[in-house]
VOTI-135042 format. One record per residue: residue number from 1; residue in three letters; x, y, z of N, C-alpha, C in turn. Coordinates in pm, 1 decimal. Layout:
# residues N
<rec><pos>NUM</pos><code>ALA</code><n_c1>X</n_c1><n_c2>Y</n_c2><n_c3>Z</n_c3><ca_c1>X</ca_c1><ca_c2>Y</ca_c2><ca_c3>Z</ca_c3><c_c1>X</c_c1><c_c2>Y</c_c2><c_c3>Z</c_c3></rec>
...
This chain:
# residues 67
<rec><pos>1</pos><code>UNK</code><n_c1>8829.7</n_c1><n_c2>8019.2</n_c2><n_c3>9648.7</n_c3><ca_c1>8776.4</ca_c1><ca_c2>8152.6</ca_c2><ca_c3>9671.7</ca_c3><c_c1>8891.5</c_c1><c_c2>8251.1</c_c2><c_c3>9692.1</c_c3></rec>
<rec><pos>2</pos><code>UNK</code><n_c1>8875.4</n_c1><n_c2>8368.0</n_c2><n_c3>9636.6</n_c3><ca_c1>8979.5</ca_c1><ca_c2>8470.5</ca_c2><ca_c3>9648.2</ca_c3><c_c1>8966.2</c_c1><c_c2>8544.8</c_c2><c_c3>9779.6</c_c3></rec>
<rec><pos>3</pos><code>UNK</code><n_c1>9078.3</n_c1><n_c2>8591.1</n_c2><n_c3>9829.5</n_c3><ca_c1>9079.0</ca_c1><ca_c2>8674.6</ca_c2><ca_c3>9948.8</ca_c3><c_c1>9092.9</c_c1><c_c2>8819.5</c_c2><c_c3>9905.6</c_c3></rec>
<rec><pos>4</pos><code>UNK</code><n_c1>8998.3</n_c1><n_c2>8903.0</n_c2><n_c3>9948.1</n_c3><ca_c1>9003.2</ca_c1><ca_c2>9044.9</ca_c2><ca_c3>9915.3</ca_c3><c_c1>9103.0</c_c1><c_c2>9112.5</c_c2><c_c3>10006.9</c_c3></rec>
<rec><pos>5</pos><code>UNK</code><n_c1>9185.7</n_c1><n_c2>9198.4</n_c2><n_c3>9951.3</n_c3><ca_c1>9289.0</ca_c1><ca_c2>9269.1</ca_c2><ca_c3>10027.6</ca_c3><c_c1>9283.6</c_c1><c_c2>9418.1</c_c2><c_c3>10000.6</c_c3></rec>
<rec><pos>6</pos><code>UNK</code><n_c1>9317.5</n_c1><n_c2>9494.7</n_c2><n_c3>10102.4</n_c3><ca_c1>9333.1</ca_c1><ca_c2>9639.3</ca_c2><ca_c3>10088.1</ca_c3><c_c1>9475.2</c_c1><c_c2>9674.8</c_c2><c_c3>10126.5</c_c3></rec>
<rec><pos>7</pos><code>UNK</code><n_c1>9517.6</n_c1><n_c2>9792.2</n_c2><n_c3>10088.7</n_c3><ca_c1>9650.5</ca_c1><ca_c2>9839.0</ca_c2><ca_c3>10124.3</ca_c3><c_c1>9660.8</c_c1><c_c2>9862.3</c_c2><c_c3>10274.3</c_c3></rec>
<rec><pos>8</pos><code>UNK</code><n_c1>9774.3</n_c1><n_c2>9832.7</n_c2><n_c3>10330.4</n_c3><ca_c1>9797.6</ca_c1><ca_c2>9860.2</ca_c2><ca_c3>10473.4</ca_c3><c_c1>9796.8</c_c1><c_c2>10009.7</c_c2><c_c3>10500.8</c_c3></rec>
<rec><pos>9</pos><code>UNK</code><n_c1>9823.5</n_c1><n_c2>10090.2</n_c2><n_c3>10399.9</n_c3><ca_c1>9831.6</ca_c1><ca_c2>10236.0</ca_c2><ca_c3>10417.4</ca_c3><c_c1>9698.8</c_c1><c_c2>10305.9</c_c2><c_c3>10394.3</c_c3></rec>
<rec><pos>10</pos><code>UNK</code><n_c1>9596.3</n_c1><n_c2>10232.1</n_c2><n_c3>10361.4</n_c3><ca_c1>9470.1</ca_c1><ca_c2>10296.5</ca_c2><ca_c3>10327.6</ca_c3><c_c1>9378.3</c_c1><c_c2>10307.1</c_c2><c_c3>10448.4</c_c3></rec>
<rec><pos>11</pos><code>UNK</code><n_c1>9281.8</n_c1><n_c2>10396.7</n_c2><n_c3>10434.1</n_c3><ca_c1>9174.2</ca_c1><ca_c2>10404.1</ca_c2><ca_c3>10531.0</ca_c3><c_c1>9067.5</c_c1><c_c2>10306.2</c_c2><c_c3>10485.0</c_c3></rec>
<rec><pos>12</pos><code>UNK</code><n_c1>8982.4</n_c1><n_c2>10264.2</n_c2><n_c3>10574.5</n_c3><ca_c1>8880.0</ca_c1><ca_c2>10166.3</ca_c2><ca_c3>10538.4</ca_c3><c_c1>8778.9</c_c1><c_c2>10219.2</c_c2><c_c3>10437.2</c_c3></rec>
<rec><pos>13</pos><code>UNK</code><n_c1>8758.4</n_c1><n_c2>10350.2</n_c2><n_c3>10432.2</n_c3><ca_c1>8653.5</ca_c1><ca_c2>10402.7</ca_c2><ca_c3>10345.2</ca_c3><c_c1>8704.5</c_c1><c_c2>10465.5</c_c2><c_c3>10216.1</c_c3></rec>
<rec><pos>14</pos><code>UNK</code><n_c1>8832.5</n_c1><n_c2>10485.1</n_c2><n_c3>10201.5</n_c3><ca_c1>8886.6</ca_c1><ca_c2>10551.4</ca_c2><ca_c3>10083.2</ca_c3><c_c1>8984.1</c_c1><c_c2>10460.7</c_c2><c_c3>10010.3</c_c3></rec>
<rec><pos>15</pos><code>UNK</code><n_c1>8935.8</n_c1><n_c2>10347.5</n_c2><n_c3>9967.5</n_c3><ca_c1>9028.4</ca_c1><ca_c2>10252.4</ca_c2><ca_c3>9909.4</ca_c3><c_c1>8957.6</c_c1><c_c2>10161.4</c_c2><c_c3>9811.1</c_c3></rec>
<rec><pos>16</pos><code>UNK</code><n_c1>9036.0</n_c1><n_c2>10087.5</n_c2><n_c3>9739.1</n_c3><ca_c1>8985.9</ca_c1><ca_c2>9978.3</ca_c2><ca_c3>9658.8</ca_c3><c_c1>9043.2</c_c1><c_c2>9850.1</c_c2><c_c3>9716.1</c_c3></rec>
<rec><pos>17</pos><code>UNK</code><n_c1>8977.5</n_c1><n_c2>9740.8</n_c2><n_c3>9685.6</n_c3><ca_c1>9024.5</ca_c1><ca_c2>9609.8</ca_c2><ca_c3>9728.3</ca_c3><c_c1>9057.5</c_c1><c_c2>9528.8</c_c2><c_c3>9604.1</c_c3></rec>
<rec><pos>18</pos><code>UNK</code><n_c1>9147.7</n_c1><n_c2>9435.3</n_c2><n_c3>9618.9</n_c3><ca_c1>9185.5</ca_c1><ca_c2>9349.4</ca_c2><ca_c3>9507.4</ca_c3><c_c1>9187.2</c_c1><c_c2>9204.7</c_c2><c_c3>9553.7</c_c3></rec>
<rec><pos>19</pos><code>UNK</code><n_c1>9144.3</n_c1><n_c2>9117.3</n_c2><n_c3>9464.8</n_c3><ca_c1>9152.3</ca_c1><ca_c2>8972.9</ca_c2><ca_c3>9486.9</ca_c3><c_c1>9228.5</c_c1><c_c2>8915.8</c_c2><c_c3>9367.8</c_c3></rec>
<rec><pos>20</pos><code>UNK</code><n_c1>9339.2</n_c1><n_c2>8851.0</n_c2><n_c3>9395.8</n_c3><ca_c1>9422.5</ca_c1><ca_c2>8797.3</ca_c2><ca_c3>9288.8</ca_c3><c_c1>9397.5</c_c1><c_c2>8649.0</c_c2><c_c3>9271.2</c_c3></rec>
<rec><pos>21</pos><code>UNK</code><n_c1>9400.9</n_c1><n_c2>8604.5</n_c2><n_c3>9149.5</n_c3><ca_c1>9381.7</ca_c1><ca_c2>8464.8</ca_c2><ca_c3>9112.9</ca_c3><c_c1>9418.6</c_c1><c_c2>8452.6</c_c2><c_c3>8966.7</c_c3></rec>
<rec><pos>22</pos><code>UNK</code><n_c1>9346.5</n_c1><n_c2>8373.1</n_c2><n_c3>8890.5</n_c3><ca_c1>9372.8</ca_c1><ca_c2>8366.9</ca_c2><ca_c3>8746.7</ca_c3><c_c1>9354.1</c_c1><c_c2>8503.4</c_c2><c_c3>8680.1</c_c3></rec>
<rec><pos>23</pos><code>UNK</code><n_c1>9268.0</n_c1><n_c2>8587.0</n_c2><n_c3>8739.7</n_c3><ca_c1>9248.2</ca_c1><ca_c2>8725.8</ca_c2><ca_c3>8696.4</ca_c3><c_c1>9245.9</c_c1><c_c2>8811.5</c_c2><c_c3>8822.9</c_c3></rec>
<rec><pos>24</pos><code>UNK</code><n_c1>9272.6</n_c1><n_c2>8939.9</n_c2><n_c3>8807.2</n_c3><ca_c1>9266.2</ca_c1><ca_c2>9032.5</ca_c2><ca_c3>8920.4</ca_c3><c_c1>9127.3</c_c1><c_c2>9094.7</c_c2><c_c3>8923.1</c_c3></rec>
<rec><pos>25</pos><code>UNK</code><n_c1>9063.1</n_c1><n_c2>9091.0</n_c2><n_c3>9039.2</n_c3><ca_c1>8933.0</ca_c1><ca_c2>9154.4</ca_c2><ca_c3>9056.3</ca_c3><c_c1>8950.7</c_c1><c_c2>9273.6</c_c2><c_c3>9149.1</c_c3></rec>
<rec><pos>26</pos><code>UNK</code><n_c1>8887.4</n_c1><n_c2>9384.9</n_c2><n_c3>9113.0</n_c3><ca_c1>8902.9</ca_c1><ca_c2>9510.1</ca_c2><ca_c3>9186.8</ca_c3><c_c1>8764.5</c_c1><c_c2>9562.1</c_c2><c_c3>9219.8</c_c3></rec>
<rec><pos>27</pos><code>UNK</code><n_c1>8746.4</n_c1><n_c2>9610.2</n_c2><n_c3>9344.5</n_c3><ca_c1>8616.7</ca_c1><ca_c2>9666.8</ca_c2><ca_c3>9384.1</ca_c3><c_c1>8638.2</c_c1><c_c2>9783.5</c_c2><c_c3>9479.2</c_c3></rec>
<rec><pos>28</pos><code>UNK</code><n_c1>8536.7</n_c1><n_c2>9866.1</n_c2><n_c3>9490.3</n_c3><ca_c1>8538.0</ca_c1><ca_c2>9982.5</ca_c2><ca_c3>9577.7</ca_c3><c_c1>8505.5</c_c1><c_c2>9937.5</c_c2><c_c3>9719.5</c_c3></rec>
<rec><pos>29</pos><code>UNK</code><n_c1>8588.4</n_c1><n_c2>9976.5</n_c2><n_c3>9815.7</n_c3><ca_c1>8566.8</ca_c1><ca_c2>9938.4</ca_c2><ca_c3>9954.4</ca_c3><c_c1>8433.9</c_c1><c_c2>9990.8</c_c2><c_c3>10007.0</c_c3></rec>
<rec><pos>30</pos><code>UNK</code><n_c1>8393.7</n_c1><n_c2>10111.2</n_c2><n_c3>9964.0</n_c3><ca_c1>8269.4</ca_c1><ca_c2>10171.6</ca_c2><ca_c3>10012.5</ca_c3><c_c1>8145.5</c_c1><c_c2>10104.9</c_c2><c_c3>9954.8</c_c3></rec>
<rec><pos>31</pos><code>UNK</code><n_c1>8158.9</n_c1><n_c2>10037.6</n_c2><n_c3>9839.8</n_c3><ca_c1>8043.4</ca_c1><ca_c2>9979.6</ca_c2><ca_c3>9771.9</ca_c3><c_c1>8077.9</c_c1><c_c2>9839.1</c_c2><c_c3>9723.2</c_c3></rec>
<rec><pos>32</pos><code>UNK</code><n_c1>8100.4</n_c1><n_c2>9750.1</n_c2><n_c3>9815.7</n_c3><ca_c1>8144.7</ca_c1><ca_c2>9614.7</ca_c2><ca_c3>9780.9</ca_c3><c_c1>8044.0</c_c1><c_c2>9540.3</c_c2><c_c3>9693.8</c_c3></rec>
<rec><pos>33</pos><code>UNK</code><n_c1>7916.4</n_c1><n_c2>9568.8</n_c2><n_c3>9711.0</n_c3><ca_c1>7813.5</ca_c1><ca_c2>9501.1</ca_c2><ca_c3>9631.9</ca_c3><c_c1>7792.0</c_c1><c_c2>9568.8</c_c2><c_c3>9496.4</c_c3></rec>
<rec><pos>34</pos><code>UNK</code><n_c1>7861.8</n_c1><n_c2>9677.8</n_c2><n_c3>9471.4</n_c3><ca_c1>7840.4</ca_c1><ca_c2>9756.8</ca_c2><ca_c3>9350.7</ca_c3><c_c1>7905.3</c_c1><c_c2>9702.0</c_c2><c_c3>9226.3</c_c3></rec>
<rec><pos>35</pos><code>UNK</code><n_c1>7969.7</n_c1><n_c2>9589.7</n_c2><n_c3>9233.7</n_c3><ca_c1>8032.4</ca_c1><ca_c2>9531.1</ca_c2><ca_c3>9115.7</ca_c3><c_c1>8183.6</c_c1><c_c2>9530.3</c_c2><c_c3>9125.3</c_c3></rec>
<rec><pos>36</pos><code>UNK</code><n_c1>8244.6</n_c1><n_c2>9456.3</n_c2><n_c3>9036.1</n_c3><ca_c1>8389.7</ca_c1><ca_c2>9445.5</ca_c2><ca_c3>9033.3</ca_c3><c_c1>8440.8</c_c1><c_c2>9468.7</c_c2><c_c3>8892.4</c_c3></rec>
<rec><pos>37</pos><code>UNK</code><n_c1>8563.5</n_c1><n_c2>9510.6</n_c2><n_c3>8886.1</n_c3><ca_c1>8635.5</ca_c1><ca_c2>9523.2</ca_c2><ca_c3>8759.8</ca_c3><c_c1>8730.9</c_c1><c_c2>9405.2</c_c2><c_c3>8754.0</c_c3></rec>
<rec><pos>38</pos><code>UNK</code><n_c1>8729.5</n_c1><n_c2>9332.1</n_c2><n_c3>8645.0</n_c3><ca_c1>8819.2</ca_c1><ca_c2>9217.8</ca_c2><ca_c3>8631.0</ca_c3><c_c1>8916.7</c_c1><c_c2>9245.2</c_c2><c_c3>8518.0</c_c3></rec>
<rec><pos>39</pos><code>UNK</code><n_c1>9046.2</n_c1><n_c2>9229.3</n_c2><n_c3>8548.0</n_c3><ca_c1>9150.4</ca_c1><ca_c2>9247.5</ca_c2><ca_c3>8447.9</ca_c3><c_c1>9246.4</c_c1><c_c2>9129.3</c_c2><c_c3>8457.2</c_c3></rec>
<rec><pos>40</pos><code>UNK</code><n_c1>9326.1</n_c1><n_c2>9111.3</n_c2><n_c3>8355.2</n_c3><ca_c1>9423.5</ca_c1><ca_c2>9001.8</ca_c2><ca_c3>8357.1</ca_c3><c_c1>9532.1</c_c1><c_c2>9031.2</c_c2><c_c3>8460.2</c_c3></rec>
<rec><pos>41</pos><code>UNK</code><n_c1>9595.2</n_c1><n_c2>8927.0</n_c2><n_c3>8509.6</n_c3><ca_c1>9704.5</ca_c1><ca_c2>8948.3</ca_c2><ca_c3>8605.0</ca_c3><c_c1>9820.2</c_c1><c_c2>9021.7</c_c2><c_c3>8537.6</c_c3></rec>
<rec><pos>42</pos><code>UNK</code><n_c1>9836.0</n_c1><n_c2>9004.4</n_c2><n_c3>8408.3</n_c3><ca_c1>9940.1</ca_c1><ca_c2>9077.1</ca_c2><ca_c3>8335.1</ca_c3><c_c1>9911.2</c_c1><c_c2>9227.8</c_c2><c_c3>8336.4</c_c3></rec>
<rec><pos>43</pos><code>UNK</code><n_c1>9783.8</n_c1><n_c2>9263.3</n_c2><n_c3>8317.3</n_c3><ca_c1>9745.1</ca_c1><ca_c2>9404.7</ca_c2><ca_c3>8323.6</ca_c3><c_c1>9761.9</c_c1><c_c2>9459.7</c_c2><c_c3>8465.6</c_c3></rec>
<rec><pos>44</pos><code>UNK</code><n_c1>9729.2</n_c1><n_c2>9380.2</n_c2><n_c3>8565.8</n_c3><ca_c1>9746.9</ca_c1><ca_c2>9421.1</ca_c2><ca_c3>8704.9</ca_c3><c_c1>9894.4</c_c1><c_c2>9449.5</c_c2><c_c3>8733.4</c_c3></rec>
<rec><pos>45</pos><code>UNK</code><n_c1>9982.8</n_c1><n_c2>9361.1</n_c2><n_c3>8688.4</n_c3><ca_c1>10126.8</ca_c1><ca_c2>9381.3</ca_c2><ca_c3>8708.0</ca_c3><c_c1>10174.0</c_c1><c_c2>9508.8</c_c2><c_c3>8638.7</c_c3></rec>
<rec><pos>46</pos><code>UNK</code><n_c1>10122.7</n_c1><n_c2>9534.8</n_c2><n_c3>8518.6</n_c3><ca_c1>10160.1</ca_c1><ca_c2>9656.7</ca_c2><ca_c3>8445.6</ca_c3><c_c1>10110.6</c_c1><c_c2>9781.1</c_c2><c_c3>8518.1</c_c3></rec>
<rec><pos>47</pos><code>UNK</code><n_c1>9988.9</n_c1><n_c2>9775.1</n_c2><n_c3>8572.4</n_c3><ca_c1>9935.4</ca_c1><ca_c2>9887.8</ca_c2><ca_c3>8648.3</ca_c3><c_c1>10022.4</c_c1><c_c2>9916.7</c_c2><c_c3>8769.9</c_c3></rec>
<rec><pos>48</pos><code>UNK</code><n_c1>10056.1</n_c1><n_c2>9813.3</n_c2><n_c3>8845.9</n_c3><ca_c1>10140.4</ca_c1><ca_c2>9833.0</ca_c2><ca_c3>8964.3</ca_c3><c_c1>10277.9</c_c1><c_c2>9887.3</c_c2><c_c3>8927.7</c_c3></rec>
<rec><pos>49</pos><code>UNK</code><n_c1>10335.5</n_c1><n_c2>9836.4</n_c2><n_c3>8819.9</n_c3><ca_c1>10467.0</ca_c1><ca_c2>9884.9</ca_c2><ca_c3>8777.7</ca_c3><c_c1>10461.6</c_c1><c_c2>10033.0</c_c2><c_c3>8743.6</c_c3></rec>
<rec><pos>50</pos><code>UNK</code><n_c1>10351.7</n_c1><n_c2>10077.9</n_c2><n_c3>8682.3</n_c3><ca_c1>10337.0</ca_c1><ca_c2>10218.9</ca_c2><ca_c3>8646.3</ca_c3><c_c1>10311.6</c_c1><c_c2>10305.6</c_c2><c_c3>8769.0</c_c3></rec>
<rec><pos>51</pos><code>UNK</code><n_c1>10222.4</n_c1><n_c2>10262.2</n_c2><n_c3>8855.1</n_c3><ca_c1>10185.4</ca_c1><ca_c2>10340.7</ca_c2><ca_c3>8973.0</ca_c3><c_c1>10300.0</c_c1><c_c2>10348.9</c_c2><c_c3>9073.6</c_c3></rec>
<rec><pos>52</pos><code>UNK</code><n_c1>10375.4</n_c1><n_c2>10242.1</n_c2><n_c3>9086.5</n_c3><ca_c1>10480.9</ca_c1><ca_c2>10236.8</ca_c2><ca_c3>9188.6</ca_c3><c_c1>10614.7</c_c1><c_c2>10290.2</c_c2><c_c3>9139.7</c_c3></rec>
<rec><pos>53</pos><code>UNK</code><n_c1>10623.1</n_c1><n_c2>10323.5</n_c2><n_c3>9011.8</n_c3><ca_c1>10748.3</ca_c1><ca_c2>10375.8</ca_c2><ca_c3>8957.1</ca_c3><c_c1>10772.1</c_c1><c_c2>10516.9</c_c2><c_c3>9010.1</c_c3></rec>
<rec><pos>54</pos><code>UNK</code><n_c1>10893.4</n_c1><n_c2>10548.8</n_c2><n_c3>9050.3</n_c3><ca_c1>10920.4</ca_c1><ca_c2>10686.0</ca_c2><ca_c3>9097.2</ca_c3><c_c1>10889.8</c_c1><c_c2>10787.5</c_c2><c_c3>8988.3</c_c3></rec>
<rec><pos>55</pos><code>UNK</code><n_c1>10829.6</n_c1><n_c2>10896.5</n_c2><n_c3>9028.1</n_c3><ca_c1>10795.0</ca_c1><ca_c2>11002.1</ca_c2><ca_c3>8932.5</ca_c3><c_c1>10921.6</c_c1><c_c2>11070.1</c_c2><c_c3>8882.7</c_c3></rec>
<rec><pos>56</pos><code>UNK</code><n_c1>10920.4</n_c1><n_c2>11107.6</n_c2><n_c3>8757.5</n_c3><ca_c1>11032.6</ca_c1><ca_c2>11184.3</ca_c2><ca_c3>8703.2</ca_c3><c_c1>10997.2</c_c1><c_c2>11331.8</c_c2><c_c3>8714.2</c_c3></rec>
<rec><pos>57</pos><code>UNK</code><n_c1>11091.3</n_c1><n_c2>11410.4</n_c2><n_c3>8748.4</n_c3><ca_c1>11069.5</ca_c1><ca_c2>11552.6</ca_c2><ca_c3>8769.7</ca_c3><c_c1>11130.3</c_c1><c_c2>11630.0</c_c2><c_c3>8654.1</c_c3></rec>
<rec><pos>58</pos><code>UNK</code><n_c1>11048.4</n_c1><n_c2>11705.6</n_c2><n_c3>8585.0</n_c3><ca_c1>11094.7</ca_c1><ca_c2>11788.9</ca_c2><ca_c3>8474.9</ca_c3><c_c1>11123.1</c_c1><c_c2>11928.1</c_c2><c_c3>8531.7</c_c3></rec>
<rec><pos>59</pos><code>UNK</code><n_c1>11250.2</n_c1><n_c2>11956.8</n_c2><n_c3>8556.4</n_c3><ca_c1>11288.0</ca_c1><ca_c2>12083.1</ca_c2><ca_c3>8620.8</ca_c3><c_c1>11249.0</c_c1><c_c2>12204.8</c_c2><c_c3>8537.0</c_c3></rec>
<rec><pos>60</pos><code>UNK</code><n_c1>11253.8</n_c1><n_c2>12193.3</n_c2><n_c3>8405.0</n_c3><ca_c1>11215.7</ca_c1><ca_c2>12308.6</ca_c2><ca_c3>8321.8</ca_c3><c_c1>11067.8</c_c1><c_c2>12341.2</c_c2><c_c3>8342.7</c_c3></rec>
<rec><pos>61</pos><code>UNK</code><n_c1>10986.0</n_c1><n_c2>12240.6</n_c2><n_c3>8362.8</n_c3><ca_c1>10843.1</ca_c1><ca_c2>12262.9</ca_c2><ca_c3>8386.8</ca_c3><c_c1>10822.9</c_c1><c_c2>12328.0</c_c2><c_c3>8524.0</c_c3></rec>
<rec><pos>62</pos><code>UNK</code><n_c1>10899.4</n_c1><n_c2>12286.3</n_c2><n_c3>8622.2</n_c3><ca_c1>10887.9</ca_c1><ca_c2>12343.9</ca_c2><ca_c3>8757.0</ca_c3><c_c1>10926.3</c_c1><c_c2>12490.1</c_c2><c_c3>8754.0</c_c3></rec>
<rec><pos>63</pos><code>UNK</code><n_c1>11037.9</n_c1><n_c2>12523.9</n_c2><n_c3>8689.5</n_c3><ca_c1>11083.7</ca_c1><ca_c2>12661.3</ca_c2><ca_c3>8686.8</ca_c3><c_c1>10990.6</c_c1><c_c2>12750.6</c_c2><c_c3>8605.2</c_c3></rec>
<rec><pos>64</pos><code>UNK</code><n_c1>10935.3</n_c1><n_c2>12701.6</n_c2><n_c3>8496.6</n_c3><ca_c1>10846.8</ca_c1><ca_c2>12785.1</ca_c2><ca_c3>8414.9</ca_c3><c_c1>10715.6</c_c1><c_c2>12815.8</c_c2><c_c3>8488.6</c_c3></rec>
<rec><pos>65</pos><code>UNK</code><n_c1>10672.9</n_c1><n_c2>12728.5</n_c2><n_c3>8577.7</n_c3><ca_c1>10549.1</ca_c1><ca_c2>12753.7</ca_c2><ca_c3>8651.3</ca_c3><c_c1>10571.0</c_c1><c_c2>12856.8</c_c2><c_c3>8762.8</c_c3></rec>
<rec><pos>66</pos><code>UNK</code><n_c1>10696.2</n_c1><n_c2>12883.8</n_c2><n_c3>8798.7</n_c3><ca_c1>10725.8</ca_c1><ca_c2>12979.3</ca_c2><ca_c3>8906.0</ca_c3><c_c1>10736.6</c_c1><c_c2>13122.5</c_c2><c_c3>8853.0</c_c3></rec>
<rec><pos>67</pos><code>UNK</code><n_c1>10752.0</n_c1><n_c2>13137.9</n_c2><n_c3>8723.2</n_c3><ca_c1>10770.4</ca_c1><ca_c2>13273.1</ca_c2><ca_c3>8667.8</ca_c3><c_c1>10642.3</c_c1><c_c2>13328.2</c_c2><c_c3>8611.2</c_c3></rec>
């Protein structure tokens, strides 16, 4: 059986939970009975790599929005 986990930085009501195993299962903390999304662990790793990557700052875009 998988153990559902939430982020340590999240609030109990504004989060998703994940259970890792042969596939990653994702569900809404507010609606645990509402179903799960299942993706491959490879896709889960790619998602985390994208989300956790530092954002790049386009200075030309920042300056053009100020004028």
